[in-house]
C-alpha positions in Angstrom: -13.0 79.2 -3.2 -15.4 81.6 -4.9 -17.0 81.7 -8.3 -14.2 83.8 -9.8 -11.7 81.3 -8.7 -13.6 78.5 -10.4 -13.7 80.6 -13.5 -10.0 81.0 -13.5 -9.4 77.3 -12.9 -11.5 76.5 -16.0 -9.6 78.8 -18.4 -7.6 76.6 -20.7 -8.8 73.4 -19.2 -9.9 70.4 -21.3 -13.6 69.4 -21.2 -12.6 66.4 -19.1 -10.6 68.5 -16.6 -13.4 71.0 -16.4 -16.0 68.3 -15.7 -13.7 66.7 -12.9 -13.2 70.2 -11.4 -16.9 70.8 -11.4 -17.6 67.5 -9.7 -15.0 68.3 -7.0 -16.6 71.7 -6.4 -20.0 70.0 -6.1 -18.7 67.5 -3.4 -17.1 70.5 -1.5 -20.4 72.5 -1.7 -18.7 75.3 -3.7 -21.1 75.4 -6.7 -23.6 78.3 -7.1 -27.3 77.1 -6.4 -28.1 77.2 -10.2 -25.1 75.1 -11.2 -25.6 72.7 -8.3 -29.3 72.0 -9.3 -28.3 71.5 -13.0 -25.5 69.1 -11.9 -27.8 67.1 -9.6 -30.2 66.6 -12.5 -27.3 65.4 -14.7 -26.1 63.0 -12.0 -29.6 61.4 -11.8 -29.1 60.2 -15.4 -25.3 59.8 -15.6 -24.2 56.8 -13.6 -20.5 57.2 -14.4 -20.5 60.8 -13.0 -22.6 59.7 -10.0 -20.0 57.0 -9.3 -17.2 59.5 -9.4 -19.1 61.8 -7.0 -19.6 58.8 -4.6 -15.9 58.0 -4.8 -15.0 61.6 -4.1 -17.3 61.7 -1.1 -15.9 58.4 0.3 -12.4 59.7 -0.1 -13.2 63.0 1.6 -14.9 61.1 4.5 -11.9 58.8 5.0 -9.5 61.7 5.0 -11.7 63.6 7.6 -11.8 60.5 9.8 -8.0 60.1 9.4 -7.4 63.7 10.6 -10.1 63.7 13.3 -7.6 62.9 16.1 -5.3 65.8 15.2 -8.2 68.2 15.2 -9.2 67.0 18.7 -6.1 68.6 20.2 -3.3 67.3 22.4 -5.4 67.4 25.6 -8.2 65.2 24.2 -8.7 61.6 25.4 -6.5 59.2 23.5 -4.8 62.1 21.8 -1.6 60.0 21.7 -3.4 57.7 19.3 -4.3 60.5 16.9 -3.3 60.4 13.3 -0.4 62.8 12.4 -1.2 66.0 10.6 1.1 65.2 7.8 -0.2 62.8 5.2 2.0 60.9 2.7 0.2 60.6 -0.6 1.0 57.8 -3.0 -0.2 57.2 -6.6 -2.0 53.9 -5.6 -5.1 54.4 -3.5 -4.6 52.9 0.0 -6.7 49.9 1.1 -8.9 52.0 3.5 -9.9 54.3 0.7 -10.8 51.3 -1.5 -12.6 49.7 1.4 -14.5 52.9 2.1 -15.7 53.2 -1.5 -16.7 49.5 -1.6 -18.5 49.8 1.8 -20.4 52.9 0.5 -21.5 50.9 -2.6 -22.5 48.0 -0.4 -24.9 50.2 1.5 -26.2 51.8 -1.7 -26.8 48.4 -3.3 -28.6 47.1 -0.2 -30.8 50.1 -0.1 -31.7 49.9 -3.8 -32.5 46.2 -3.5 -34.8 46.8 -0.6 -36.5 49.7 -2.4 -37.1 47.6 -5.6 -38.4 44.6 -3.7 -40.8 46.8 -1.8 -42.1 48.8 -4.8 -42.1 46.0 -7.5 -45.5 44.5 -6.5 -47.2 47.9 -6.8 -45.4 49.2 -9.9 -45.7 46.0 -12.0 -47.7 43.2 -10.3 -47.3 40.8 -13.3 -43.5 41.2 -13.4 -42.8 41.5 -9.7 -42.2 37.8 -9.0 -39.6 37.6 -11.8 -37.9 40.8 -10.7 -37.7 39.7 -7.1 -36.3 36.3 -8.1 -33.5 37.9 -10.2 -32.6 40.2 -7.3 -32.5 37.3 -4.8 -30.2 35.3 -7.1 -27.9 38.2 -8.1 -25.2 37.6 -5.5 -22.7 34.8 -6.2 -20.8 33.1 -3.4 -17.7 35.0 -4.4 -19.6 38.3 -4.1 -20.8 37.3 -0.7 -17.1 36.6 0.3 -16.1 40.0 -1.1 -18.8 41.7 1.0 -17.4 39.9 4.1 -13.8 40.9 3.1 -14.8 44.6 2.9 -16.5 44.4 6.3 -13.4 42.9 7.8 -11.2 45.6 6.2 -13.4 48.4 7.4 -14.1 47.3 11.0 -11.1 45.2 12.1 -8.7 48.2 12.5 -11.2 50.0 14.7 -9.9 50.5 18.2 -12.6 52.4 20.1 -15.7 51.0 18.3 -14.9 47.7 16.6 -18.3 46.2 17.5 -21.9 47.4 18.4 -22.4 45.0 21.2 -19.5 43.7 23.3 -18.8 40.1 24.4 -19.8 41.0 27.9 -23.4 41.0 26.6 -23.0 37.9 24.4 -26.4 36.5 25.2 -28.1 39.7 24.2 -25.9 39.9 21.1 -26.8 36.4 19.9 -30.5 36.9 20.6 -30.5 40.3 18.8 -28.7 39.2 15.7 -30.7 35.9 15.5 -33.9 37.9 15.6 -32.8 40.3 12.9 -31.6 37.6 10.6 -34.6 35.4 11.3 -32.5 32.3 12.2 -30.7 31.0 15.2 -27.1 32.1 15.3 -24.0 31.0 17.2 -20.7 32.6 17.9 -18.4 29.6 17.9 -15.5 29.5 20.4 -12.0 30.0 19.0 -10.3 29.7 22.4 -8.2 26.7 21.3 -6.7 29.0 18.7 -6.0 31.8 21.2 -8.9 34.0 20.0 -11.6 35.5 22.3 -14.9 37.0 21.2 -14.8 40.8 21.1 -18.5 41.2 20.1 -20.5 41.7 17.0 -22.6 44.1 14.8 -25.5 44.2 12.4 -24.6 44.9 8.7 -26.5 45.2 5.4 -26.5 42.1 3.2 -27.6 41.6 -0.4 -30.6 39.5 0.7 -31.4 41.2 4.0 -29.5 41.8 7.3 -26.1 40.2 7.9 -24.1 39.7 11.1 -20.4 40.1 11.9 -18.7 38.5 14.9 -15.2 39.7 15.8 -12.4 37.8 17.6 -9.0 38.9 18.9 -5.9 37.2 20.2 -3.4 38.4 22.8 -1.2 39.9 20.0 -4.1 42.2 18.8 -4.8 40.2 15.6 -8.4 40.0 14.7 -10.6 37.6 12.8 -14.2 38.1 11.7 -17.1 35.7 11.0 -19.6 37.2 8.6 -23.0 35.5 8.4 -25.9 36.1 6.0 -28.6 34.4 4.0 -27.7 32.1 1.1 -29.8 30.4 -1.6 -27.5 27.4 -1.5 -28.3 24.6 0.9 -24.6 23.6 1.0 -21.5 25.0 -0.7 -17.9 23.8 -0.3 -15.4 25.8 1.6 -13.5 28.2 -0.8 -10.9 30.8 -0.5 -10.8 34.5 -1.5 -7.5 36.4 -1.5 -7.2 40.2 -1.4 -3.8 41.6 -0.6 -2.6 40.2 2.8 -6.2 39.3 3.7 -7.8 35.9 3.4 -11.4 34.9 3.5 -12.7 31.3 3.6 -16.4 31.1 2.7 -19.1 28.4 2.5 -22.8 27.8 2.9 -24.7 25.4 5.2 -28.5 25.1 5.5 -29.1 28.2 3.4 -26.8 30.3 5.5 -23.6 31.8 4.2 -20.5 32.1 6.3 -17.2 33.8 5.7 -14.1 33.8 8.0 -11.7 36.7 7.3 -8.3 37.5 8.7 -4.7 38.3 8.1 -3.6 34.8 9.2 -1.3 32.7 7.1 -3.4 30.6 4.7 -2.9 27.1 6.3 -3.7 28.4 9.8 -6.8 30.3 8.8 -7.9 27.3 6.7 -7.6 25.1 9.8 -9.8 27.5 11.8 -12.3 27.8 9.0 -12.8 24.1 8.7 -13.2 23.8 12.5 -15.8 26.7 12.4 -17.6 25.1 9.5 -17.9 21.8 11.4 -19.1 23.6 14.6 -21.8 25.3 12.6 -23.2 22.2 11.0 -21.0 21.7 8.0 -20.0 18.3 6.8 -16.5 17.0 5.9 -17.6 16.7 2.3 -17.7 20.5 2.1 -14.0 20.6 2.8 
């Protein structure tokens, strides 16, 4: 699309339609340098427009990932698993698009938090302790659970790269994640429920690094255990529902845990309570 095409598109358009069209052209890299610089300056001060651009970029990245297999060609490895070239569009955004947007904002929020905590002492020494305290208490237990739910939705469908470190290197995985989180971690066994450890990965959390352990059964169903810091010494086990996904979450010894999966609620609850006990939780939390 050239500048003349953009001009024809804008003729007869409402201001809102024109603004949306310009944001789309910005994401696709189709704006002239002068217009792009002006729009970047506006986005720095307009949080609503910046959020729309972030959503457009997340949607574009998701669609590119969905079509990557088709672009690889029929002779590429695992080509039979490639996504079809024809996409069916529905009015309601699919879960992977919503999860992608949420994951993008998770990363942005974690980065902003780290930047503010690092700069606050130098920018405002007298106010820095109060600012840092508000940042550390900004995430509720439910927000922690939603972060875990998003991580499950994003990584559990992965076939080739579901984890960073596989279960074959479990000792290294545990040592690495324990060091990054600054506390001893354990990947509890779920063998009695038919689930084996796939591996794990490091993720950004609201108050520092977080860890995700992934499990899988013979049917290919997956569960994830999300672990991060918590200000609460002990929180009862609670449930978060999102579509067909369920997340049971709790805190023990200032560590937050969230078990996510597609399991029926009673079965996942049983596993969650068992994991809670294995990780130092008490029956009173149940």
